[in-house]
C-alpha positions in Angstrom: -37.6 -111.7 -48.1 -38.3 -108.0 -47.9 -38.7 -108.3 -44.0 -35.3 -110.1 -43.9 -33.6 -107.7 -45.9 -34.6 -104.5 -44.0 -32.9 -103.7 -40.4 -34.6 -102.4 -37.7 -33.7 -98.6 -36.8 -32.5 -99.7 -33.6 -29.8 -101.9 -34.9 -28.8 -99.2 -37.6 -28.1 -97.0 -34.8 -26.0 -99.7 -33.0 -24.2 -100.2 -36.0 -23.7 -96.2 -36.3 -21.6 -96.6 -33.0 -20.1 -99.6 -33.8 -18.8 -97.8 -37.2 -17.3 -95.3 -35.2 -15.6 -97.5 -32.6 -14.2 -99.9 -34.7 -13.6 -97.6 -37.8 -11.7 -94.6 -36.3 -8.3 -96.3 -35.7 -8.2 -97.7 -39.1 -8.8 -94.2 -40.6 -6.0 -92.9 -37.8 -3.6 -95.5 -39.1 -4.0 -94.8 -42.9 -3.7 -90.8 -41.9 -0.9 -91.5 -40.2 0.9 -93.8 -42.6 -0.1 -91.1 -45.8 1.7 -88.3 -43.3 5.1 -90.6 -42.8 5.2 -91.0 -46.6 4.6 -87.0 -47.1 7.7 -86.6 -44.6 9.9 -89.2 -46.5 9.4 -91.8 -43.9 8.0 -95.3 -44.1 5.8 -94.8 -41.3 3.7 -97.6 -39.2 1.2 -100.1 -40.7 -1.9 -98.7 -41.6 -3.4 -101.4 -38.7 -0.9 -100.3 -36.4 -3.3 -98.8 -33.9 -5.2 -101.7 -33.5 -2.2 -103.5 -32.5 -1.1 -100.9 -30.1 -4.6 -100.7 -28.2 -4.6 -104.4 -27.9 -0.9 -104.1 -26.5 -2.3 -101.3 -24.0 -5.1 -103.0 -22.6 -2.7 -106.0 -22.0 -0.3 -103.7 -19.9 -0.3 -102.9 -16.1 -1.8 -99.7 -14.9 0.1 -97.5 -12.9 -1.3 -94.9 -11.1 0.2 -92.0 -9.3 0.3 -91.4 -5.1 -0.9 -88.0 -5.8 -4.0 -88.9 -7.9 -7.3 -89.7 -6.6 -10.1 -91.6 -8.5 -10.5 -89.3 -10.8 -7.7 -90.2 -12.8 -9.5 -93.7 -13.5 -12.9 -92.7 -13.7 -12.1 -89.6 -16.1 -11.1 -91.5 -19.4 -14.0 -93.8 -18.8 -16.4 -90.7 -19.1 -14.7 -89.6 -21.9 -15.0 -92.6 -23.8 -18.6 -92.8 -23.0 -19.3 -89.4 -24.2 -17.6 -90.2 -27.7 -20.3 -93.3 -27.7 -23.3 -91.0 -27.4 -22.2 -88.6 -30.2 -22.4 -91.0 -32.8 -26.4 -91.7 -31.9 -27.1 -88.1 -32.8 -25.6 -87.6 -36.1 -26.1 -89.1 -39.5 -23.6 -91.4 -39.5 -24.9 -94.2 -42.3 -28.6 -93.1 -43.2 -30.3 -90.2 -44.1 -33.1 -90.9 -42.2 -33.7 -89.9 -38.6 -32.8 -92.8 -36.2 -34.7 -93.4 -32.9 -32.6 -91.5 -31.0 -31.1 -89.3 -33.5 -33.6 -86.5 -32.4 -33.3 -86.5 -28.5 -30.0 -84.1 -29.2 -29.2 -81.2 -31.8 -25.4 -80.1 -32.9 -24.9 -77.9 -30.0 -26.4 -80.7 -27.7 -23.3 -83.1 -29.1 -20.8 -79.8 -28.9 -21.9 -80.2 -25.1 -20.9 -83.9 -25.2 -17.9 -83.7 -26.7 -17.0 -80.5 -24.6 -17.3 -82.7 -21.3 -15.1 -85.4 -22.6 -12.3 -83.1 -23.0 -12.9 -81.6 -19.9 -12.5 -85.2 -18.3 -9.5 -86.0 -20.3 -8.1 -82.6 -19.0 -9.1 -83.2 -15.5 -7.6 -86.4 -15.2 -4.2 -85.2 -16.7 -4.3 -82.6 -13.8 -5.2 -85.2 -11.2 -1.7 -86.8 -12.2 0.1 -83.9 -10.5 2.6 -84.1 -13.0 3.5 -80.8 -14.3 3.6 -81.6 -18.4 0.3 -83.3 -18.0 -1.3 -80.1 -16.0 0.5 -77.7 -18.6 -1.4 -79.8 -21.4 -4.6 -79.7 -19.7 -4.7 -76.0 -19.1 -3.2 -75.2 -22.8 -6.4 -77.6 -23.7 -9.2 -75.6 -21.8 -7.7 -72.3 -22.5 -7.8 -73.1 -26.1 -11.3 -74.7 -25.9 -12.5 -71.6 -24.4 -11.8 -69.8 -27.6 -13.3 -72.8 -30.2 -16.8 -72.8 -28.5 -17.8 -69.1 -29.1 -16.9 -70.3 -32.7 -18.5 -73.4 -32.7 -21.7 -71.4 -31.1 -21.5 -69.0 -34.1 -21.3 -71.8 -36.5 -24.5 -73.7 -35.3 -26.4 -70.0 -35.2 -25.2 -69.2 -38.8 -26.2 -72.6 -40.1 -29.6 -72.5 -37.9 -30.1 -69.3 -39.7 -29.7 -70.7 -43.0 -31.9 -74.1 -42.5 -34.4 -72.9 -40.2 -32.9 -76.3 -37.5 -30.1 -77.0 -36.0 -30.8 -80.7 -36.1 -27.7 -82.9 -37.8 -30.2 -84.8 -39.8 -32.2 -81.9 -41.0 -29.4 -80.1 -41.7 -27.9 -82.7 -43.9 -31.3 -83.0 -45.7 -31.2 -79.1 -46.6 -27.9 -79.5 -48.3 -28.7 -82.7 -50.1 -31.9 -81.2 -51.6 -30.1 -79.0 -53.9 -26.5 -77.9 -55.2 -27.6 -74.2 -54.5 -27.7 -74.8 -51.0 -24.3 -75.7 -50.7 -22.7 -72.8 -52.6 -24.6 -70.3 -50.8 -22.1 -67.7 -49.4 -23.2 -68.1 -45.8 -23.0 -71.7 -45.9 -19.6 -71.5 -47.2 -18.3 -69.5 -44.6 -20.0 -71.4 -41.9 -18.0 -74.8 -43.5 -14.9 -73.3 -43.5 -15.3 -72.0 -40.0 -16.1 -75.3 -38.7 -13.1 -77.1 -41.0 -11.0 -74.9 -39.2 -12.3 -75.8 -35.8 -11.6 -79.4 -36.7 -8.4 -79.0 -37.6 -8.1 -77.3 -34.0 -9.6 -80.1 -32.2 -7.7 -83.0 -34.3 -4.3 -81.2 -33.5 -3.7 -80.7 -37.4 -2.7 -77.3 -37.1 0.4 -76.1 -38.0 1.1 -74.7 -34.5 0.7 -77.9 -32.3 2.9 -81.1 -33.0 0.1 -83.9 -32.2 2.4 -86.7 -32.4 5.4 -85.3 -30.9 6.4 -84.8 -27.3 8.0 -81.3 -27.2 7.0 -78.8 -24.5 6.7 -76.2 -26.8 3.7 -77.9 -29.0 2.2 -80.4 -26.7 -1.4 -79.9 -26.0 -3.5 -83.2 -26.4 -0.1 -85.6 -25.8 0.7 -83.8 -22.7 -2.5 -84.9 -21.1 -2.2 -88.4 -21.6 1.3 -88.4 -20.7 0.8 -89.9 -16.8 -1.6 -92.6 -18.0 -0.8 -96.1 -18.9 -2.4 -99.5 -19.4 -6.2 -99.9 -20.5 -7.1 -96.0 -19.3 -3.9 -95.0 -21.8 -5.9 -97.2 -24.7 -9.3 -95.5 -23.8 -7.7 -92.0 -24.1 -6.0 -93.1 -27.4 -9.5 -94.9 -28.8 -11.3 -91.7 -27.9 -8.9 -89.4 -29.4 -9.4 -91.4 -32.2 -13.1 -91.6 -32.1 -13.0 -87.8 -31.9 -11.4 -87.0 -34.7 -13.9 -89.5 -36.9 -16.9 -87.9 -35.3 -15.7 -84.2 -36.4 -14.9 -85.6 -39.5 -18.5 -87.3 -40.0 -20.0 -84.1 -39.0 -18.2 -81.9 -41.1 -18.7 -84.5 -44.4 -22.3 -85.6 -43.6 -23.6 -82.5 -42.7 -21.9 -79.4 -44.1 -19.8 -80.6 -46.9 -20.9 -84.1 -49.0 -24.0 -86.1 -47.1 -23.9 -88.4 -50.1 -23.4 -92.2 -49.9 -25.6 -92.2 -47.2 -28.5 -94.9 -46.8 -31.7 -94.1 -47.9 -33.8 -96.9 -46.4 -33.4 -99.5 -44.3 -32.3 -102.2 -46.5 -29.4 -104.3 -45.2 -27.4 -103.5 -48.4 -27.8 -99.9 -48.7 -26.6 -100.0 -44.7 -23.6 -102.0 -45.1 -22.4 -99.7 -48.5 -22.5 -96.9 -46.3 -20.0 -98.1 -44.0 -17.3 -97.7 -46.6 -18.5 -94.9 -48.1 -18.2 -92.7 -44.7 -14.7 -94.4 -43.9 -13.7 -93.7 -48.1 -14.3 -89.9 -47.2 -13.2 -89.8 -43.7 -9.9 -91.0 -45.0 -9.7 -88.4 -47.9 -10.8 -85.7 -46.0 -8.0 -87.2 -42.9 -5.3 -86.7 -45.9 -6.3 -83.3 -46.6 -5.5 -82.1 -43.3 -2.5 -84.3 -43.1 -1.3 -82.5 -46.3 -2.2 -78.9 -44.8 -0.2 -80.2 -41.5 2.9 -80.4 -43.4 3.1 -77.7 -45.7 3.1 -75.4 -42.9 6.1 -75.1 -40.7 5.3 -75.3 -36.8 4.5 -71.3 -35.6 5.0 -69.9 -31.7 2.3 -71.7 -29.4 0.4 -68.1 -28.9 -0.2 -67.9 -32.5 -2.8 -70.4 -31.8 -5.1 -67.7 -30.6 -4.8 -66.1 -34.3 -5.8 -69.3 -35.9 -8.8 -69.7 -33.9 -9.9 -66.1 -34.1 -9.9 -66.2 -38.3 -12.0 -69.1 -37.8 -14.6 -66.8 -35.5 -14.3 -64.4 -38.0 -15.7 -66.6 -40.7 -18.3 -67.5 -38.5 -19.3 -64.1 -37.6 -19.2 -63.4 -41.5 -21.6 -66.1 -42.3 -24.3 -64.4 -40.0 -23.5 -60.7 -41.7 -23.7 -62.2 -44.9 -27.1 -64.3 -44.4 -28.5 -60.9 -43.1 -27.2 -59.1 -46.3 -28.8 -61.3 -48.5 -26.3 -63.7 -49.2 -27.6 -66.6 -47.2 
């Protein structure tokens, strides 16, 4: 009976990927519903993202005459990148899985950056002005976000002595004092702002609108249709859940994870992760709706504040506050 109740590490790792793939639309649906309620609207159904994906996969794919094979391949590359990252981070377990130590947080960041580059390249290949505008803006602001992520990783690596996600989560779980370290708090806040930027929840971008003044992520997918558009939207939801998972299970609240390979523990970790992600997403939705949209160039100041927090985390560590 003990053997039957224990899940092989390879299966648990596959379950981590499946949790991100299948749970991402649910998290997005709940956040969209809550956001609509905050704005006084009825809003879409919680399961609406699943219906949208099914509809898009059934639709015909239309390709511009000006685009090349990159236009169709890039969404697939981005989707595969989002499938790789859950192999590296603690999604369901506290213990390392077979592929959990083949890359650190920085490596996962590079994979996410490759996915973002692929999406921007696909938009540029369409030849449409708005898609090219969105891709250019995404790459410009991405170049400002990447140094912030580097400083966050550097600060956390100084505090814990490693930048492996599983080891970082274990350090935070070891005692409450690890969470309230000034350097760790500043690094976590910096990453919190980075997640706001990467998920389009900052009070600058209109993440669900198609107005030119606020289009960034939405603009890159305007020319796609059918299955490629479904992969892009599904990948965006997966990216959001991946960033939420890193913030929750590595920086803020690495609890509720399975400490053993028992099937019951692993299964309980799935609703625990999705519940924490939904709560965090609702917090982001509240932040997004509390502020009026600012002018686009203000986004650099927003990212600069995150970068400043990451630098302060390093300075505080060396000053004895880490």
